[in-house]
C-alpha positions in Angstrom: 17.9 -62.7 19.0 15.8 -59.8 17.6 17.7 -57.4 15.5 18.0 -53.7 16.4 15.8 -51.3 14.6 18.1 -48.4 13.5 17.0 -45.0 12.2 18.6 -41.9 10.8 16.9 -38.5 10.2 15.8 -37.5 6.7 18.1 -35.5 4.6 16.9 -35.7 1.0 17.2 -39.2 -0.4 20.4 -40.1 1.5 18.6 -42.4 3.9 18.9 -45.0 1.1 22.7 -45.3 1.2 22.7 -44.9 5.0 20.2 -47.8 5.2 22.5 -50.0 3.0 25.6 -49.0 5.0 24.1 -49.6 8.4 22.4 -52.9 7.6 25.6 -54.2 6.2 27.9 -53.3 9.0 25.6 -53.6 12.0 23.4 -56.6 10.9 20.3 -54.7 11.9 16.8 -53.8 10.5 16.6 -50.2 9.2 13.5 -48.1 10.0 13.0 -45.1 7.7 11.3 -42.3 9.6 7.9 -41.3 8.3 7.9 -38.7 5.5 8.5 -35.3 7.0 5.3 -33.3 7.5 4.3 -30.1 9.4 4.0 -32.3 12.5 7.7 -33.3 12.3 8.7 -29.7 12.5 6.2 -28.9 15.2 7.3 -31.6 17.6 10.9 -30.9 16.8 10.5 -27.2 17.5 8.4 -27.9 20.7 11.3 -29.6 22.4 14.2 -27.6 20.9 15.9 -24.5 22.3 14.1 -21.4 20.8 17.0 -20.0 18.8 18.6 -23.2 17.5 18.7 -23.6 13.7 16.0 -25.4 11.8 18.0 -28.5 11.0 18.2 -29.3 14.7 14.4 -29.1 14.9 13.9 -31.3 11.8 16.4 -33.9 13.1 14.8 -34.0 16.5 11.3 -34.3 15.0 12.5 -37.2 12.8 14.1 -38.9 15.9 10.8 -38.7 17.8 8.7 -40.0 15.0 11.2 -42.9 14.4 11.1 -43.8 18.1 7.3 -43.7 18.0 7.4 -46.1 15.1 9.6 -48.7 17.0 13.2 -47.6 16.4 15.5 -48.5 19.3 18.8 -47.2 17.9 19.4 -43.7 16.5 22.3 -42.5 14.4 23.8 -38.9 14.2 26.6 -38.2 11.7 27.3 -34.6 12.6 28.2 -32.1 9.9 30.6 -29.4 8.7 29.1 -26.8 11.1 27.8 -26.7 14.7 25.5 -29.6 13.7 28.4 -31.7 14.9 27.7 -30.6 18.5 24.0 -31.3 18.4 24.1 -35.1 18.9 24.7 -34.9 22.7 22.0 -32.3 23.1 19.4 -34.2 21.1 20.2 -37.4 22.9 19.7 -35.7 26.3 16.4 -34.1 25.2 15.1 -37.4 24.1 16.1 -39.1 27.3 14.5 -36.3 29.3 11.3 -37.1 27.4 11.4 -40.7 28.6 12.6 -42.5 25.5 14.9 -45.5 25.8 17.3 -46.1 23.0 20.9 -46.6 21.9 22.5 -43.5 20.4 25.4 -43.8 17.8 27.1 -40.5 17.4 29.6 -40.4 14.5 30.5 -36.8 15.4 33.0 -38.0 18.0 34.9 -40.1 15.4 36.5 -39.2 12.0 33.8 -40.0 9.5 36.3 -39.9 6.6 38.7 -42.3 8.4 37.7 -46.0 7.9 39.7 -47.1 11.0 37.9 -44.6 13.2 34.5 -45.8 11.9 35.6 -49.4 12.4 36.5 -48.8 16.0 33.2 -47.0 16.5 31.0 -49.7 14.9 32.9 -52.6 16.6 31.3 -51.4 19.8 27.9 -52.2 18.4 28.7 -55.2 16.3 31.6 -57.3 17.7 31.5 -59.6 14.6 32.3 -56.7 12.2 35.4 -57.2 10.1 37.5 -54.7 8.2 36.6 -56.4 5.0 32.9 -56.1 5.6 33.3 -52.4 6.6 35.4 -51.6 3.6 33.0 -53.2 1.2 30.0 -51.4 2.8 31.7 -48.0 2.8 32.9 -48.3 -0.8 29.4 -49.3 -1.9 27.8 -46.4 0.0 30.2 -43.9 -1.4 29.6 -45.1 -5.0 25.8 -45.1 -4.4 25.9 -41.5 -3.1 28.0 -40.4 -6.1 25.6 -42.0 -8.5 22.6 -40.6 -6.8 24.1 -37.1 -6.9 24.9 -37.4 -10.6 21.3 -38.6 -11.3 19.7 -35.8 -9.3 21.8 -33.3 -11.3 20.4 -34.7 -14.5 16.8 -34.5 -13.0 17.3 -30.8 -12.1 18.3 -29.9 -15.6 15.4 -31.8 -17.3 12.5 -32.5 -15.0 10.8 -29.2 -15.8 10.6 -30.0 -19.5 8.9 -33.5 -19.7 6.2 -34.1 -22.2 4.5 -36.2 -19.5 5.2 -34.5 -16.2 6.2 -36.8 -13.4 7.8 -39.5 -15.5 11.4 -38.8 -14.4 10.4 -38.6 -10.7 8.6 -41.9 -10.9 11.6 -43.5 -12.5 13.9 -42.1 -9.9 11.7 -43.3 -7.0 11.7 -46.8 -8.5 15.5 -46.6 -8.8 15.9 -45.6 -5.2 13.6 -48.4 -4.1 15.7 -50.9 -5.9 18.9 -49.5 -4.4 17.8 -50.5 -0.9 18.5 -54.2 -1.8 21.8 -53.6 -3.5 24.8 -55.2 -1.8 27.6 -55.0 -4.4 29.1 -52.4 -6.7 28.5 -54.7 -9.6 24.8 -54.8 -8.9 24.8 -51.0 -8.3 26.4 -50.4 -11.7 23.9 -52.7 -13.4 20.8 -51.0 -12.0 22.3 -47.5 -12.6 22.9 -48.3 -16.2 19.4 -49.6 -16.7 17.7 -46.6 -15.1 20.0 -44.1 -16.7 19.0 -45.5 -20.1 15.3 -45.2 -19.3 15.7 -41.6 -18.0 17.5 -40.5 -21.1 14.7 -41.9 -23.2 12.1 -39.7 -21.6 10.8 -37.3 -24.1 11.4 -33.6 -23.4 10.3 -30.3 -24.9 13.2 -28.3 -23.8 13.8 -24.8 -25.4 17.1 -24.0 -26.9 17.9 -21.3 -24.3 15.9 -22.0 -21.1 16.0 -19.9 -17.9 18.8 -21.1 -15.6 18.9 -20.6 -11.9 21.6 -21.7 -9.4 20.8 -22.6 -5.8 23.5 -22.0 -3.2 23.6 -21.8 0.6 23.5 -23.8 3.8 24.0 -27.5 3.0 21.2 -29.1 5.1 18.5 -26.7 4.0 19.6 -27.1 0.3 19.7 -30.9 0.5 16.4 -31.6 2.4 13.6 -30.4 0.1 10.9 -30.3 2.9 13.0 -27.8 4.8 13.2 -25.4 1.8 9.5 -25.9 0.9 10.4 -27.9 -2.3 11.9 -24.8 -3.9 13.6 -26.8 -6.7 10.4 -28.5 -7.7 8.7 -25.1 -7.7 11.3 -23.7 -10.1 11.2 -26.7 -12.4 7.4 -26.3 -12.7 8.1 -22.9 -14.1 10.3 -24.3 -16.8 13.7 -23.4 -15.2 16.9 -25.4 -15.4 18.1 -25.7 -11.8 21.7 -26.1 -10.8 22.9 -27.1 -7.3 26.5 -27.8 -6.5 26.0 -28.6 -2.8 25.4 -32.3 -2.2 27.1 -35.0 -0.2 29.7 -35.8 -2.9 30.9 -32.2 -3.2 30.6 -31.5 0.5 32.2 -34.6 2.0 34.1 -36.5 -0.7 35.6 -34.0 -3.2 35.8 -30.7 -1.2 39.0 -28.8 -1.1 38.6 -25.5 0.8 42.2 -24.4 0.1 41.8 -24.7 -3.6 38.3 -23.0 -3.5 39.8 -20.0 -1.7 42.3 -19.6 -4.4 39.5 -19.4 -7.0 37.9 -16.4 -5.3 40.7 -14.1 -4.0 38.7 -11.0 -4.8 35.9 -11.9 -2.5 37.2 -14.2 0.2 40.7 -14.7 1.8 39.8 -17.1 4.7 37.4 -19.8 5.6 34.2 -18.4 7.1 33.0 -21.8 8.3 30.7 -24.6 7.2 30.1 -24.4 3.4 30.5 -20.6 3.3 33.4 -20.8 0.8 31.3 -23.1 -1.4 28.5 -20.5 -1.5 30.8 -17.6 -2.6 32.7 -19.7 -5.1 29.6 -21.2 -6.7 27.9 -17.7 -6.9 30.8 -16.3 -8.9 31.0 -19.4 -11.0 27.2 -19.2 -11.9 27.5 -15.5 -12.6 30.4 -16.0 -15.0 28.4 -18.7 -16.7 25.7 -16.3 -17.5 23.0 -17.7 -15.3 19.7 -15.8 -15.1 19.6 -15.7 -11.3 20.8 -17.1 -8.0 18.8 -18.2 -5.0 20.5 -18.3 -1.6 18.9 -20.5 1.0 19.8 -21.0 4.7 18.2 -21.8 8.0 17.5 -18.9 10.3 20.6 -18.0 12.4 23.2 -19.8 10.2 26.2 -17.6 10.9 28.5 -18.7 8.0 25.8 -18.0 5.5 24.9 -14.7 7.1 28.6 -13.8 6.7 28.4 -14.8 3.0 25.4 -12.6 2.2 27.3 -9.2 2.0 29.8 -10.8 -0.3 27.0 -12.2 -2.5 25.7 -8.6 -2.8 29.1 -7.6 -4.2 29.0 -10.5 -6.7 25.5 -9.5 -7.7 26.6 -5.9 -8.3 29.8 -6.8 -10.1 28.2 -9.3 -12.5 24.7 -7.7 -12.7 23.0 -10.9 -11.6 20.0 -11.0 -9.3 20.2 -12.9 -6.0 17.1 -13.9 -4.0 17.6 -14.7 -0.3 15.5 -17.2 1.7 15.9 -17.8 5.5 13.8 -20.8 6.7 12.6 -21.6 10.2 9.6 -23.2 11.8 7.6 -20.0 11.3 8.2 -19.7 7.5 4.9 -19.4 5.6 4.4 -21.2 2.3 2.4 -18.3 0.8 5.3 -15.8 1.3 7.8 -18.1 -0.4 5.5 -18.6 -3.4 4.9 -14.9 -3.8 8.6 -14.0 -3.7 9.4 -16.8 -6.2 6.8 -15.6 -8.6 8.2 -12.0 -8.4 11.7 -13.4 -8.9 10.6 -15.4 -11.9 8.9 -12.4 -13.6 12.0 -10.3 -13.0 14.4 -12.8 -14.6 12.0 -13.4 -17.5 11.9 -9.6 -18.2 15.7 -9.4 -17.7 16.3 -12.1 -20.3 14.0 -10.5 -22.8 15.7 -7.1 -22.4 19.1 -8.7 -22.9 17.9 -10.2 -26.2 
């Protein structure tokens, strides 16, 4: 019997652990959607409601391109905001377009509850055992954690290589090898080897480089195509980039109650999605003496819109500049580059004046 071809929309490099997880628990073939391009956004926007957020359009475009490439099963994991409600709408849109497929929507189960996931997956793989699921989930979680740690290292150092592109090539090779990993022991071995190679890359990093923190809506932060590769742009200017928001900190280690206690001056209740994270990280970066903060979100993201006036207060209190970006299908590359150049010039002059 031919195996199902399962696909999941792009969100940074997380398609790698998703591929490992799904192939282990569903005994399927994984089809990675084509790399996101302008066409992905165009076809996603074409069939999406006009005022829906950009992540909806990106996901829908990825689904369509995956189906065009032979996928017969699609997966939606939901999210910490209204993205959790998008699965049913996206499924209906695709069926109205004439596509035939199986749709697995984790939004109607508890993604942090192994029993809930087991019951969900058992519907699609009757031979699945608790032991297999536990092994796959543990491996995927460890893989995500290691990827997030590695990407944090890259953000801090990729802009200072003696031979530009070396770290990116090593990381791409590492991700490619992770696709075949099926045990934590094997994962640790590969991580140790590539970690050693990355730390051996020669850098020409100044003693006190410019530091910029990126905060905001979690999908637009984590999917580089949706934010027009803003981190890469900053690194090319010789800036250390810090980003707290990733899957580890959003899904595994997040404690909203504790975070609220850290920022009593600015926030007393949850404003939804990762709004608390945005405020807490902004104040943390300001206290650490960062040179600037960049806030990114998709157009119409209500929790992040609510966070923006509070960010202005933090900017005023700590005298730290904050640059705001709101991305949608109509966002122009030239405008982003112009604003980043002006922001860069400003923080350079600010740093010189502080000296």
